[in-house]
C-alpha positions as CSV (number, residue, x, y, z in Angstrom):
1,M,-0.1,0.3,0.1
2,A,1.5,3.3,-1.0
3,D,2.1,6.0,1.6
4,R,-0.8,8.4,1.6
5,S,0.5,10.7,4.1
6,K,1.4,13.5,2.0
7,Q,-0.9,13.1,-0.7
8,T,-4.8,14.6,-0.9
9,L,-7.8,12.7,-2.5
10,N,-9.0,14.5,-5.4
11,I,-12.7,13.9,-6.6
12,Y,-13.5,14.9,-10.6
13,K,-16.5,15.0,-12.5
14,G,-15.3,15.3,-16.2
15,D,-12.4,18.0,-15.8
16,R,-13.9,19.6,-13.1
17,L,-12.7,19.2,-9.4
18,V,-15.5,18.7,-7.0
19,A,-14.1,17.6,-3.9
20,S,-10.4,17.6,-2.4
21,G,-9.4,16.1,0.9
22,E,-7.1,16.6,3.5
23,A,-3.4,15.4,3.4
24,G,-3.2,11.9,4.7
25,Q,-7.1,11.1,4.6
26,T,-8.0,8.4,1.9
27,S,-11.5,9.7,1.8
28,V,-13.6,12.6,1.1
29,N,-17.1,13.9,1.3
30,V,-19.5,15.2,-1.6
31,A,-22.7,16.2,-1.2
32,L,-25.1,15.3,-4.0
33,P,-28.8,16.0,-4.1
34,G,-31.3,13.3,-3.9
35,G,-32.0,11.4,-7.0
36,T,-28.2,12.2,-8.4
37,T,-27.5,9.6,-10.9
38,A,-24.0,9.0,-12.2
39,T,-22.9,6.5,-14.9
40,D,-19.6,4.4,-15.0
41,G,-16.7,6.5,-14.7
42,E,-18.9,9.8,-14.4
43,Y,-16.6,10.7,-11.4
44,Q,-13.2,9.9,-10.6
45,G,-10.9,10.1,-8.3
46,T,-7.0,10.9,-8.1
47,F,-4.1,11.3,-5.6
48,K,-1.8,14.6,-5.6
49,D,1.2,14.9,-3.7
50,T,2.6,17.9,-2.1
51,D,5.4,18.5,-5.2
52,G,2.2,18.7,-7.3
53,N,2.4,15.1,-9.0
54,E,-1.2,13.8,-9.7
55,S,-2.2,10.0,-10.4
56,T,-4.2,9.1,-13.1
57,K,-7.7,9.2,-12.8
58,T,-9.6,6.1,-11.6
59,D,-13.1,5.8,-12.4
60,F,-15.8,5.1,-9.5
61,P,-18.7,2.5,-10.7
62,A,-22.3,4.1,-11.2
63,F,-24.4,5.1,-8.5
64,T,-27.8,6.7,-7.8
65,V,-28.7,8.7,-4.5
66,P,-32.1,8.0,-3.0
67,A,-34.5,10.8,-4.2
68,D,-35.5,11.6,-0.3
69,T,-32.2,12.3,1.0
70,V,-29.1,13.9,0.3
71,A,-25.8,11.7,0.2
72,E,-22.1,12.5,1.4
73,P,-20.6,9.7,-0.1
74,K,-16.6,8.5,1.2
75,A,-14.9,8.1,-2.0
76,S,-11.9,6.0,-2.1
77,V,-9.2,5.1,-4.6
78,T,-7.0,2.0,-4.7
79,T,-4.3,2.3,-6.9
80,G,-3.1,-0.4,-8.8
81,A,-6.6,-2.1,-8.6
82,T,-8.1,-3.5,-12.1
83,A,-11.9,-3.8,-12.9
């Protein structure tokens, strides 16, 4: 497992950064309105180190937020995993 103590987790929707965690954390909350539906790869994650080096984007699987809630899913990225 890679040392994440000096890296931040970033979540993207396309090219737009939607959330960024604190250094050393391997999860980040993303608030989405109820009823949100995302397709495979619509949201992606990276890790970025203090020197500005950023990993390749990793696709998140499709999901739907229940209509009567506001979701704050914790996204995690595992490097080296294959689908």
